[in-house]
Structures are given as structure tokens and as C-alpha cells.
N, C-alpha and C positions, 0 to 999 in steps of 0.2 A: 701766717706771719713768719718771716725769715729772720732768724736771730743772727748774732755776730758770727758764730762759728759757721753757720750755713752760708753767709755772705763770703767768708774767707774761702770756704771750700768751692763755692761757685767761681770765685775769682781765680783760684788755682786751676780749675778746669776750663778757664777762658769762657765762662758763661756770664751773662748779665742777669740782673734780677729786677723785679718790680714788686714791691711789698707795701704795706701800710704801717704807719706808726701807731702805737698804743696811745690811749688818752694821757697817761702820765708823761710819755715821751713828748707829745705835742705841747703839753703845758710847760714842760721843762724848756723846750726851745722857745716858747713864747716868753718865758721869764728871762731867758738869756738874751732876748732881742734878735734871735736868728730869724724867727718868723713874725712878720707883722700881722696883727689881727685884722687890719682893714683889707687884706688880700683875700679873705674868705668870702667869696662871692659865688653867684650861681655858675659862672664860667670859670674853668680851671685857670689858676695863676701859678707862676713858677718862681722859686727861689733857688739859686745855685750856690752851693758852698763846697768849693774844691771840686772833687769828682762826683759829689752827690747832688742829685736834683730832687727838690721837694715840690710836689704839685699840690696846691691847696684848693679846696673847694668846699662850699657850703650848699647843701641841698635844702631848699626852702620847704619842700614837702616833709622831709625827715625832721627838720627843725620844728615845724609846727606840730608834728605828731609826737615828738619827744616831750615838748613843753605841755601839750595837752595831757599826755600820759602822766607826767609828774604832778600836774595840778589835780588830776582825777585821783591819783594815789593818795595825795595829801588830804583830799576831801573825805576819802574813805577812812583814813586813819583818824581824822577828827571825829567822824561820825561814830566810830567804834569807841573812842575815848569818852565821848559824851554819853554814849549808851551805858558804858561801864560806870561812869560817875553817877548817872541816874540810879543805877542798880545799887550802888554803895549807899546812896542817900536814903533809899527806901528800906534797905536791909542792914540793920546795925551789925549783923554778924559778918558781913563782907569785910575782907581785909584790904585796906587801902594800899598796903605794900605790894600786894598781888596786882593791883591795878597799875601801879607804877612800873612793875616789871613787865607786864603785858604791853604797856604803852612803849616802853623802851625797845622791846622786841619788835613791835610793829614798825617803829621809826627806823630801826636798823635793817629790817627785812626789806623795806622799800627804798633803802639808801637815802633817807632824808636826814640822817643824823649829822650831816655836814652843816646844815642850816636850821635844824629844828632841835630844840632842847625841851625836854619834859621834866617836870618836878612835881613834888607832892606838897600841896598847901592844905593842911588839915587832913580831911578825908577825900579831897578832890585832886585829880591830876590836872595840872595846868601846863601850857606850853608857851614858848616864845620862839619867834622867827627872826633870824638874822638876815635882813634884806640884802646886805652886801654879799654875804656868803651865798645866798640863793642866786644872786645875779652872777657871781663867779662860777657857780655850778652850772648855770644855763649858758655860760659864755660859748661853749663849744657844741651846743646842740645842733645837730645836723652837719657839723664840720668834721672833716677828715683830711689827712695828709698822706699822700702816696710818695714813697721814696724809691729812687731808681739810680743806677749808675750807667744807664744807657747814654751814649753820646748824643748831644743835641742834634747832630746831623742825622742820627738814626731814627729819631722819633720826636714829634712835637709834644708840648705839654698835653694837648688834647688826646694824642695817641697813647701817651703813657697812662693817662687817666682811663681811657677806654680799655686798654689791655688789663688794667687791674679790675675794672668792672666785669670783664669777661670771666673773672675767677668765679663769680656766682654760677655761671653756666657749668664750669668744671665741677664745682661742688655738687650741683644738682645732678650731674651725670654720675658722679661717684655714689651719691645717695641712691639713685635709680639702680645702679649696678649692684649695690650691696644689700639694700633692704627694700627697694621699691618694686618696680615693675619686673625686673629680671632676676634679682636675688642670686647673685653669683656665689654666695655663701650658703651652706657649707660646701667645701670642695672635698669630695671623696676620692681623691687621686693621690698617688705617691710619686710617680715618675715625673721628672721635670718636663719632658716634652709633652706629656698628656696634660699637665697643669697649664702649660703655655697654650696648648690647643684649646683648653676649656676657657681660658681668659680671652683668647682670640675670638672664639665663637660668641662669647658674651659681648665683646666690643662690637662685633658685626651686628648682633641683635640690637645693641644700643643705637647704632647708626640707622638701622631700619626703623627703630622707634622714633628717632628724631625726624627722619624723613616723613614718616606717617604723621607725626605731630604737625609739621609744617603744612601738610596737605589738608588735614581735617580741621585746622584752627579756624579758617574762614567759615566753616559750618557751625562753629561754636561747640565743637566736640573735643574731648580729650583722647589720648591714646587708648585709655581703658574703655571709653565709650565706643571708639571705632572697632577695637578688638571684639568687644561684646556683640556689636552689630554684625561683624564679619563671621561670627560663629553661626549665624543663620544661613550662610552660603553653603548649600549642600549639592552633592552630585545627584543626578537623576538616575535611578536604577532601571535598567532595561531588562525585561525578562525575569527569570527566576533569580533570586539572590545568590543561589549556588553558582551561577555562571560568572559572577563578578563582573558583569557588563554594565557600565555606567558612563554618563557623559555630563558635561556642565549644562546647567539650565539655560534656557533662552532668556529668561527674565527673572527678576527678584522683586520682593516687596520694596516699598519706598525707603524704609530705613537702610536696607542693604544697598539699594541703588544709589543713594546719596554718597555713601562712602566709596563704592566702586567707581562712581563717576569722577572722583578726584585722583584715583589711583591709575597707574599705567594700565592701558587697555589689555584685557585678557585675550588670549588667542581664541580663534573660533572654536565652538564646541567640537570636541573630539571624543572618540570612543576610547574606553579604557577597559582592558581585560585584566582583572586583578590577578587571577591565577597565572596567566601568561607572564605578567610582569614579575611576579614572585619567582617563577621558575627561571626567568631570564636573569634575575639578579643573583640567584644561587648558582647558576651554571653558565658563567660568562665564557664566551669563546674568544680566543685571541683575535684582535683586530676588530671585534664588534664594539661600536661606540656605546 
């Protein structure tokens, strides 16, 4: 979400922005008549106000999911209130006031307090539903508004919408970098150039991970699955281990073969002299590649 100060800073730097409005912002624009409710459909629609462009869309799948979630939550709250009422009826020492406080906490926890009211009648907790308030609450289920200052000639409403949806990929990549597959944190570096180098290597690793993901996705595998399988790729040791003489195998089991089949082809099996390679790295001669 880009706030007002961020938009102003981007404008001063001659950048454009694509962001999304919050639910209160959307409801305020609906109340002002800036955004018509009938434009929220499966395909993106656009409303232009001055230099701002509002792209409206309603995702039917998200709408159905949110309404099903709300109904399920309300059923669970009702079941817990009824269970508590039954307990209070059987046990005279139970405090009805505690039942009311628990019911109010449940309604607030699941954000049902806009259209559900609970009260105490004798020793039992009762509730009432406001149908109009519930309908107003569900009005924006699956609906969202993307705001941008991009010129109309630069991007169509569908392109503005698609660029905002791409944000989910960016967020996923940051999550992968920070706490997922790569774990760029913590950084045990102090010098700026080394920190930048660390970040660069992490981004290159992310690029490799995404390339691997695209290649193994048709196999029904994740990056973690592919990496786990590739751990089974071993060099074949020739002669005594002390010689450090090894080469790539001619064939691998089915699990590794599937992954290797979608990767760029490996070069032909070659010999590797471990000790010679170590000595070569430590004693580089000028002009030697």
C-alpha cells in the first residue's frame, strides 16, 4: 500500500505508481458516488478522476470464499454460545455474565459485531442479526480497487490490474529471500560492498530457484522436492579415495533422471583430479584461465 507521502515522493522523482485502496477508502468513494457498485465485475473496469485511474474488479472465487468463511464463522460462534447456554442451564453455579462476555469476545474476534448483537435474557445468551448490516458488510466481498496515475496511453485497465496482481510474486520472492528457501538473514557482514555482494548472490540464487521451479512444475514437484532429489547426484570415485579421481555417473535412478531431464544438459562425463584442482586454485599463474 502506497500512502499519500509515498505518492508525493514518487511524483517528485518522476515515477508512477500502482497501488490498491483499503476497504474504508473504497466504501468512502462508493458513498461519495465516485465509484459505481455495478462496475465491480469479473473483468476490470475503469473510472478516471483527474489524473487518477481507478480499476475496479470483483473476483467471483474470492467472493464465494469470503462469504462461505463468514457463514462458517457465524455457525461456529452460534454453536459455542449454545453449548455455553446448555452448560449454564445444567450448572446453577455458572455465571451468565461470563457467558455474555465470552459471546461478545467471540463476535468481536470474528468481526461479526457490525451485524450481530448479543444480549443476556435471564441466564441465557441470545443474539439478533441485522440483515441490512450483514448485506452491507458482504457488499464488497471479492471486490477491490487498484489506483494508478499511469497515463491511459501507457497501460490499459487490464495491464494496470495485471501489474498490481504481479505484486504477489514480488511478495513471494521477498518471503523466499528472507525466511524461505534462501534465508538471506542474518547478515554477518559490515562493509557495504560485501553486503551488496551478499544480496547479489542471494538474488542470483532466487533467479535460479525460479528457473528451477518453472522447469520442474510440469513434473508436479516443488523446488524443495527437486533439490532433495538432486542431492542423490553423486560423482563416481575412480581408484583410491586418496587420489581424488572421480567423474560424473553415466546414469542415475528414476527420481534423479526426471529432474535432470528437464534441466540443461550436463557436459559429457569428465575426469576430476581433486588435489590437482586445489593446487591449481591456490597457485594461480598469470595468464592461466
